[in-house]
C-alpha positions as CSV (number, residue, x, y, z in Angstrom):
1,M,-0.1,0.1,-0.3
2,M,3.0,2.5,1.1
3,E,4.8,1.7,-2.6
4,Q,1.4,2.2,-4.2
5,L,1.2,6.0,-2.3
6,T,4.7,6.5,-3.1
7,N,4.6,5.7,-6.9
8,E,1.7,7.2,-7.3
9,F,3.2,10.8,-6.0
10,I,5.9,10.4,-7.7
11,T,4.3,9.9,-11.1
12,S,1.7,12.8,-10.5
13,N,4.5,15.4,-9.0
14,Q,7.1,14.7,-11.7
15,S,7.3,18.5,-12.7
16,A,7.7,19.5,-9.1
17,L,10.0,16.8,-8.3
18,H,12.3,18.0,-10.8
19,L,12.0,21.8,-10.5
20,A,13.0,20.7,-6.3
21,L,15.9,19.3,-7.9
22,A,16.8,22.3,-10.1
23,L,16.8,24.0,-6.8
24,L,18.9,21.9,-4.8
25,L,21.6,21.8,-7.6
26,G,21.4,25.4,-7.7
27,M,22.1,25.4,-4.5
28,L,24.9,22.6,-4.8
29,I,26.6,24.9,-6.9
30,G,26.6,28.0,-4.8
31,I,27.7,25.9,-1.4
32,E,30.5,24.8,-3.6
33,R,31.2,28.2,-4.9
34,G,30.6,29.4,-1.3
35,W,33.4,27.2,0.2
36,V,35.9,28.2,-2.6
37,A,35.0,32.3,-1.3
38,R,34.7,31.9,2.1
39,D,37.7,34.0,3.2
40,K,36.4,36.8,1.2
41,S,34.6,40.1,3.1
42,A,30.4,40.2,3.3
43,G,29.3,41.2,0.3
44,S,32.2,40.7,-2.1
45,R,31.0,37.9,-3.9
46,V,28.2,38.8,-6.9
47,A,26.5,35.7,-5.3
48,G,25.7,33.2,-3.0
49,I,24.3,29.6,-2.1
50,R,20.5,31.3,-1.9
51,T,21.3,33.4,-5.5
52,H,22.7,30.0,-6.8
53,A,19.7,28.0,-5.9
54,L,17.0,30.5,-6.9
55,I,19.2,30.7,-10.7
56,G,18.9,26.7,-10.9
57,L,15.3,26.9,-9.5
58,L,15.1,30.1,-12.6
59,G,16.3,27.1,-15.0
60,G,14.2,24.8,-14.0
61,V,11.4,27.1,-14.7
62,S,12.5,27.9,-17.8
63,G,12.7,24.6,-18.6
64,L,9.0,23.6,-17.9
65,L,7.8,26.9,-19.9
66,A,9.8,25.8,-22.8
67,E,8.3,22.4,-23.1
68,T,4.9,23.7,-22.6
69,L,4.8,27.6,-24.0
70,T,7.3,28.5,-26.1
71,P,10.8,27.0,-27.1
72,W,12.1,30.7,-26.3
73,A,11.7,30.4,-22.5
74,F,15.5,29.1,-21.9
75,P,17.1,31.3,-24.6
76,L,15.3,34.5,-23.6
77,M,16.1,33.7,-19.5
78,F,19.2,32.2,-20.3
79,A,20.1,35.4,-21.4
80,A,18.5,37.6,-18.9
81,V,20.4,35.6,-16.4
82,A,23.8,35.9,-18.2
83,T,23.4,39.8,-18.6
84,I,22.7,40.0,-14.7
85,A,25.5,38.0,-14.3
86,L,27.8,39.6,-16.6
87,M,27.2,42.9,-14.5
88,G,28.0,41.9,-11.4
89,W,31.0,40.3,-12.6
90,R,31.8,43.7,-14.3
91,E,31.2,45.5,-11.0
92,Q,32.9,43.3,-9.0
93,V,36.6,43.7,-11.2
94,A,35.7,47.5,-11.2
95,Q,35.4,47.2,-7.0
96,N,38.3,44.7,-6.2
97,G,39.9,43.9,-9.6
98,D,39.3,40.0,-9.3
99,M,38.7,39.4,-13.0
100,S,38.2,36.0,-12.6
101,I,35.3,34.2,-14.4
102,T,34.5,31.2,-12.1
103,G,31.6,32.4,-10.5
104,L,29.9,33.9,-13.6
105,I,30.2,30.0,-15.2
106,G,29.2,28.7,-12.0
107,L,25.7,30.7,-12.6
108,L,25.0,29.6,-15.9
109,L,25.9,26.3,-15.3
110,A,23.1,26.4,-12.2
111,F,20.8,27.7,-14.6
112,S,21.3,25.1,-17.5
113,F,21.5,22.4,-15.3
114,G,18.1,23.1,-13.3
115,A,16.7,23.6,-17.1
116,M,18.3,20.3,-17.8
117,A,16.6,18.7,-14.6
118,V,13.5,19.6,-15.9
119,A,13.3,19.3,-19.8
120,V,16.1,17.0,-20.4
121,S,17.4,14.3,-17.6
122,P,17.1,14.7,-13.8
123,T,20.5,11.9,-13.7
124,L,22.0,13.6,-16.4
125,A,22.1,17.2,-14.8
126,T,22.9,16.1,-11.5
127,A,25.6,14.2,-12.7
128,C,26.8,17.4,-14.3
129,A,26.4,19.5,-11.2
130,V,28.6,16.9,-8.9
131,V,31.4,17.1,-11.3
């Protein structure tokens, strides 16, 4: 009986579970980026754990919207995230001269893995995110 309920829950809530995975993958990347930058002063990072998690979720939402509404959802939202992240990176360079682009790439990957978790393969997205 419990197995049947579990299977029914998983089957009827695929989109919600994939969006939760997108959020968690973004959070995982944010934790790693936060650990790398743990010695930096507060406010000196462009994005932290919450931002990465939300970007992962946004990627998942864009994947869902691309499947259900319009295929333009993913590229438009990706371009918006890339633009905002690039502006943050540029400000970081101006403030402290740190030209590392790894944080920017991490944000874009969090978005992409979130979309991948929803629209392509949750397993593949997870495998990519943990590498």
